[in-house]
C-alpha positions as CSV (number, residue, x, y, z in Angstrom):
1,X,1.5,-4.9,2.6
2,X,-1.0,-7.1,4.6
3,X,-4.0,-5.5,6.3
4,X,-6.5,-7.0,8.7
5,X,-10.2,-6.6,8.1
6,X,-12.5,-4.9,9.1
7,X,-10.3,-2.4,10.9
8,X,-7.8,-2.0,8.0
9,X,-4.8,-2.2,10.3
10,X,-1.4,-2.8,8.8
11,X,-0.2,-6.3,9.8
12,X,2.9,-6.9,7.8
13,X,5.0,-5.5,4.9
14,X,6.4,-7.9,2.3
15,X,9.5,-6.8,0.3
16,X,9.7,-7.9,-3.3
17,X,12.9,-7.8,-5.4
18,X,11.0,-6.9,-8.6
19,X,8.6,-4.3,-10.0
20,X,5.2,-6.0,-10.2
21,X,3.0,-5.6,-13.2
22,X,0.4,-8.1,-12.1
23,X,-0.3,-9.8,-8.8
24,X,-2.8,-12.6,-8.2
25,X,-3.7,-14.1,-4.8
26,X,-4.9,-17.7,-4.5
27,X,-8.3,-18.7,-3.1
28,X,-7.1,-19.2,0.5
29,X,-4.7,-16.2,0.6
30,X,-1.6,-18.4,1.2
31,X,0.2,-17.7,-2.0
32,X,0.6,-14.9,-4.5
33,X,1.7,-15.0,-8.1
34,X,3.6,-12.0,-9.3
35,X,4.4,-11.1,-12.9
36,X,7.0,-8.3,-13.1
37,X,7.5,-5.7,-15.9
38,X,10.0,-8.0,-17.6
39,X,7.4,-10.8,-17.8
40,X,9.0,-13.0,-15.1
41,X,6.5,-15.0,-13.0
42,X,7.5,-15.7,-9.4
43,X,5.4,-17.3,-6.6
44,X,5.5,-15.9,-3.1
45,X,4.4,-18.0,-0.2
46,X,2.7,-15.7,2.3
47,X,2.6,-18.3,5.1
48,X,6.2,-19.6,4.8
49,X,8.1,-19.5,8.0
50,X,5.1,-19.9,10.4
51,X,6.3,-19.9,13.9
52,X,9.6,-18.2,13.1
53,X,10.2,-14.6,12.0
54,X,6.6,-13.6,12.6
55,X,5.8,-10.1,13.5
56,X,3.8,-8.9,16.6
57,X,0.5,-9.9,15.0
58,X,1.7,-13.4,14.3
59,X,2.0,-12.9,10.6
60,X,4.9,-14.9,9.1
61,X,7.6,-13.3,7.0
62,X,6.8,-15.2,3.7
63,X,9.3,-16.3,1.1
64,X,9.8,-16.5,-2.7
65,X,9.1,-20.0,-3.9
66,X,11.4,-22.1,-6.2
67,X,9.5,-21.3,-9.4
68,X,10.4,-18.7,-12.0
69,X,9.0,-18.6,-15.5
70,X,10.0,-16.1,-18.2
71,X,7.8,-14.5,-20.9
72,X,4.7,-14.7,-18.8
73,X,1.9,-12.3,-19.7
74,X,-1.2,-13.7,-17.7
75,X,-1.7,-15.8,-14.6
76,X,-4.8,-16.9,-12.8
77,X,-5.4,-19.1,-9.6
78,X,-8.1,-21.7,-9.4
79,X,-11.1,-20.4,-7.5
80,X,-11.6,-23.7,-5.7
81,X,-8.1,-25.2,-5.2
82,X,-5.3,-23.2,-3.6
83,X,-2.5,-25.3,-5.3
84,X,-3.8,-24.9,-8.9
85,X,-3.0,-22.0,-11.2
86,X,-2.8,-21.4,-15.0
87,X,-0.2,-19.1,-16.7
88,X,0.3,-17.9,-20.2
89,X,3.8,-18.1,-21.6
90,X,4.2,-16.9,-25.2
91,X,1.5,-18.8,-27.1
92,X,1.2,-21.6,-24.6
93,X,-0.8,-22.2,-21.5
94,X,0.6,-24.1,-18.6
95,X,-1.5,-25.4,-15.7
96,X,0.4,-26.0,-12.4
97,X,-0.4,-28.1,-9.4
98,X,1.9,-26.8,-6.8
99,X,5.2,-26.2,-8.6
100,X,4.7,-29.0,-11.2
101,X,3.4,-28.1,-14.7
102,X,1.2,-30.2,-16.9
103,X,2.1,-30.4,-20.5
104,X,1.5,-27.1,-22.3
105,X,-1.6,-26.3,-24.3
106,X,-1.4,-24.2,-27.4
107,X,-3.4,-21.0,-26.8
108,X,-3.2,-17.3,-27.0
109,X,-6.3,-16.5,-25.0
110,X,-6.6,-14.2,-22.1
111,X,-7.6,-16.1,-18.9
112,X,-11.1,-15.3,-17.7
113,X,-11.9,-18.0,-15.1
114,X,-10.5,-21.1,-13.5
115,X,-12.8,-23.3,-11.5
116,X,-14.0,-26.9,-11.3
117,X,-10.8,-27.9,-13.1
118,X,-11.9,-25.9,-16.2
119,X,-10.2,-22.8,-17.6
120,X,-12.1,-20.3,-19.7
121,X,-10.1,-17.9,-21.9
122,X,-11.2,-15.3,-24.5
123,X,-9.4,-14.7,-27.8
124,X,-9.2,-11.0,-27.7
125,X,-7.3,-10.8,-31.0
126,X,-10.4,-12.2,-32.7
127,X,-12.6,-9.6,-30.9
128,X,-10.3,-6.8,-32.1
129,X,-10.3,-8.2,-35.6
130,X,-14.1,-8.3,-35.8
131,X,-15.6,-6.0,-33.1
132,X,-19.0,-5.6,-34.8
133,X,-19.7,-9.3,-35.1
134,X,-18.0,-11.3,-32.3
135,X,-18.5,-15.1,-32.6
136,X,-19.2,-17.4,-29.7
137,X,-16.0,-19.4,-30.5
138,X,-13.9,-16.6,-29.1
139,X,-14.5,-18.1,-25.7
140,X,-12.3,-21.2,-25.4
141,X,-12.6,-23.8,-22.6
142,X,-9.7,-26.0,-21.4
143,X,-9.7,-28.9,-19.0
144,X,-6.9,-29.8,-16.6
145,X,-5.0,-33.0,-17.1
146,X,-6.6,-34.6,-14.0
147,X,-10.1,-34.0,-15.4
148,X,-9.2,-35.5,-18.8
149,X,-7.4,-38.4,-17.2
150,X,-10.3,-39.1,-14.9
151,X,-12.6,-39.4,-17.9
152,X,-10.2,-41.8,-19.5
153,X,-9.9,-43.9,-16.4
154,X,-13.6,-44.2,-16.0
155,X,-13.7,-45.8,-19.5
156,X,-11.1,-48.4,-18.3
157,X,-12.9,-49.2,-15.1
158,X,-14.4,-47.6,-12.0
159,X,-11.9,-49.1,-9.5
160,X,-9.0,-47.5,-11.4
161,X,-10.9,-44.2,-11.6
162,X,-11.6,-44.2,-7.8
163,X,-7.9,-44.8,-7.1
164,X,-6.9,-42.0,-9.4
165,X,-9.4,-39.6,-7.7
166,X,-8.2,-40.6,-4.3
167,X,-4.7,-39.6,-5.4
168,X,-5.9,-36.3,-7.0
169,X,-8.9,-35.3,-4.9
170,X,-11.3,-32.7,-6.2
171,X,-15.1,-32.4,-5.8
172,X,-15.6,-32.3,-9.6
173,X,-13.6,-35.6,-10.0
174,X,-15.7,-37.3,-7.3
175,X,-18.9,-36.1,-9.0
176,X,-17.6,-37.5,-12.3
177,X,-16.8,-40.9,-10.7
178,X,-20.1,-41.1,-8.8
179,X,-22.2,-40.3,-11.9
180,X,-20.4,-43.0,-13.9
181,X,-20.9,-45.5,-11.0
182,X,-24.7,-44.8,-11.1
183,X,-24.9,-45.6,-14.8
């Protein structure tokens, strides 16, 4: 269900064909990631069908997107980019830009934050194993492929790095390129 603020008036009801266990909304409220009780991740585009099928408040009907992943147990949207999200599948973490995944990273951490192209996860298994003396290495940081590739491109040449950042725009990438240009 979608409500308007500050009056809390019902704007629209969305019908899902699953029993959600976890739901995550992206930073601009246009998409929702849903993990059902069977561990299946689906994406729901809340703004699909704009201009057609809208209700009396002008809210579009929405639709399920063409992405479905099995064995998902955690998902998190980027705080600063509406197309980026990370999901945990078995003991692998996938980072998606839109519907395209990067290569998987080996991890069994629970996702804590995702911003500035960096994902922070906590290894809760380690916390449970040693609750009296938690180590700082239980917090793990991962970088997206575009951040790693930008660093590699800067080593090759600033012109290539600028072209790469123009193709994959993000404020953190522009800051990285500008800092290297000043050196």
